[in-house]
C-alpha positions in Angstrom: 3.5 147.1 162.4 3.5 143.7 164.3 0.8 141.9 164.0 -0.6 139.2 166.0 -2.6 137.1 165.6 -6.1 137.1 167.3 -5.9 133.4 169.1 -2.7 134.3 170.4 -4.4 136.3 172.4 -6.4 134.5 174.8 -6.0 134.1 178.1 -3.1 136.6 177.9 -3.3 138.6 181.3 -4.3 141.8 181.7 -3.1 144.2 184.6 -3.0 147.7 185.0 0.5 150.2 184.5 -0.5 150.0 188.4 -0.2 146.2 188.8 -3.8 145.7 189.5 -5.1 142.3 187.7 -7.9 142.9 186.1 -8.7 139.2 184.4 -7.9 137.5 181.1 -8.3 138.0 177.4 -12.0 136.1 176.2 -12.3 137.5 172.6 -12.1 140.9 170.5 -14.4 142.5 169.5 -14.4 144.6 165.7 -16.2 147.5 164.0 -17.5 144.7 161.7 -19.0 147.7 159.3 -17.2 150.8 159.9 -19.9 152.4 162.0 -17.3 153.6 165.2 -14.1 153.6 163.3 -12.7 152.4 160.4 -13.3 148.8 159.0 -12.2 146.2 161.1 -11.0 147.8 163.6 -10.3 146.7 167.5 -12.3 148.3 169.3 -12.2 146.5 173.0 -10.9 143.3 174.7 -13.4 141.5 176.3 -12.2 140.4 179.4 -12.9 137.3 181.7 -12.3 139.5 185.7 -10.2 138.1 188.0 -12.3 136.7 190.9 -11.1 139.3 193.6 -11.7 142.3 190.8 -14.4 144.7 192.2 -15.9 145.1 188.7 -18.8 147.5 189.5 -17.3 150.4 187.9 -16.5 148.4 184.6 -18.6 148.3 182.3 -19.8 144.9 182.2 -20.9 142.6 179.4 -24.2 140.7 179.3 -22.2 137.4 180.3 -20.3 139.2 183.1 -16.3 140.2 180.7 -15.2 143.4 180.8 -14.9 145.8 178.5 -11.5 147.3 177.8 -11.2 150.0 175.2 -8.1 149.4 173.2 -7.5 153.6 173.9 -6.6 152.0 177.2 -4.2 149.3 176.2 -0.4 150.9 176.5 1.3 147.3 175.3 0.7 143.9 174.4 3.2 141.1 175.1 3.3 138.8 177.7 1.1 140.0 179.2 -1.1 143.2 178.9 -0.5 146.2 180.0 -3.5 148.7 180.5 -3.6 152.3 181.7 -5.4 152.8 184.5 -5.9 156.4 183.8 -8.3 156.0 180.5 -10.0 153.1 183.2 -10.4 156.0 185.3 -12.1 158.2 182.4 -14.3 155.0 180.9 -15.8 154.4 184.7 -16.5 158.1 185.1 -18.4 158.0 181.6 -20.2 155.3 182.8 
């Protein structure tokens, strides 16, 4: 298992597998008590959206961050690649 410090993810760009820029990592949402899965599991990435992104189909926090569920994350590296099909499922469930 590759380990990455959460602090190294701050401001990493998020793009979809179709090339759409979503924004940049702002924070990470954890399951603190195990109520939604395994205790300490990463549930979602909170992202500061790109200024050109229409956020109407996203789950958005009170402070305007978009919520990217971890099941939608395909890879983490220089950028974080997000599965656009998984995002569409989240948007339909909204």
